[in-house]
N, C-alpha and C positions, 0 to 999 in steps of 0.2 A: 568472610572466607578464611577458611583453615590453611595453616601453612603445612606443604606437603613434607613428608619426612624423607630425607636422603640417607641411603644407607651405603656403607662402604664395602664393597664387594671386591673378589679378585676373578678376572676373566683369564681362562685357560683358552687360548686362541689357537686350535689345532692347525690352522690354515697358515697363519704367519709365524707358528712355533714360538709364539712369545705368553708370557704371564705378565699381567698388568693390573694395577689396583683400578677401579672404576667406581665412580659415584653415581648410584641409580636411584631414582624416586621408587616408593613402595609400590606395590601392585604387580600383576602379571605381564602386562604389556612391556614394560621396560626389561622385564627378563627375556620375553621374546626377543626384543630388539638386539639384546646383548648377545645372544645365542647365535642369530642370525649374521652377525658381522662376519664379512669376508666369506660367508658360506655360499655355494652355488644353488643351493635349494632353501628358501626360507623355511625355519623352524615352525611348524605347526601345532607340535605337542610336545611337552617335556615330562620328565621323570626325575625324582628326587631321591639322592643317593646320600645317606648319612655316612660321613667317612671318618670322623674324629669327634671325640668328647673331651673339652679342655678341662683343666683341674677344677673350675667351678661348676662343672656340669654342663657347659652350654655345649649343643651340638653344633658341629660345622656341617654344613648340608651342600652339595653340589647339585646344581640344576643342569641336566644334560639332555639333549635331542633324544626323545623318546624312539624316534625310527633312524637315529644315527646309524647303528650297524647295516641298515638296509640301503641308505642314501647317501651318505657323506664317504668321503675318500681319505679323510685324514684322522689320525688317531693318537690317543696317548693312553699311558698306563699311570695310575695313581697308587700309591701305596694305601693298604688297607681295604682294597678293592679287588676282588679275585680276577676279575676280567678287563681286557681293553675297554676304552670308551671311544666313542667317534664324533666327530664334530667338537664345537665348542662346548665349554662348561662354566658356569658361574658358580663361585663359591661364596656362599652367605651364612651367617649364624641362624639358629632357630631359638626362639623364645620358649622353653618347655613348658612355662605356664599357659600359655595361649596357642603355640604352634605358628605363631606369626614369624616372618624373616625379619631377622634384624642384622645388622653389621658384623661381618665375620671378625672374630679374634686374632685369626692367624695372620702372620706376616708374609709378604711376597717371599722373603726367604725361606720361611719355613715350608711355603707350597712348592717352590722351586726344588728343595731337597727331595720331594715326593713324587714329582712328575716326570715322566720320561716319554717323549714324542715318539712315535712309532710310525713305520711306513706299511702300506697295506700288504708288502711282501712279509714283514715281520709278524703282523697279524695272522695272516694265511698260515705261515710256517709254524706259528704257535698254536694254531687252532687244537692240534692233537695233545698239545702239553698242558699242564697246570702252570697257570701264571704265577 
């Protein structure tokens, strides 16, 4: 039996307005589980948003609820992304050679500098403005 790889990720929890380090196994099921934490509706599909490239060329990828803007009530804004995101997000790195998820190289402090939690009113008020 092969040993399962554990990845270091960072969970942006829009419901508790917290940013925490998480250790998750590889695969999509653990991503769904993390994205569904504290959510009223479990996440049934997600999308990937590349938000940064580190000096070594590794891409930092946010996994977010694909239906979030339609179904979620909690939001956040992250630097390098033009619009608010809804629900929770999981930050992992991406291996550019094979496209697989790997541990993020970003620290929690780095992520905290780039995240702003938003209310529904702030999101609705900003709909006509450029974020």
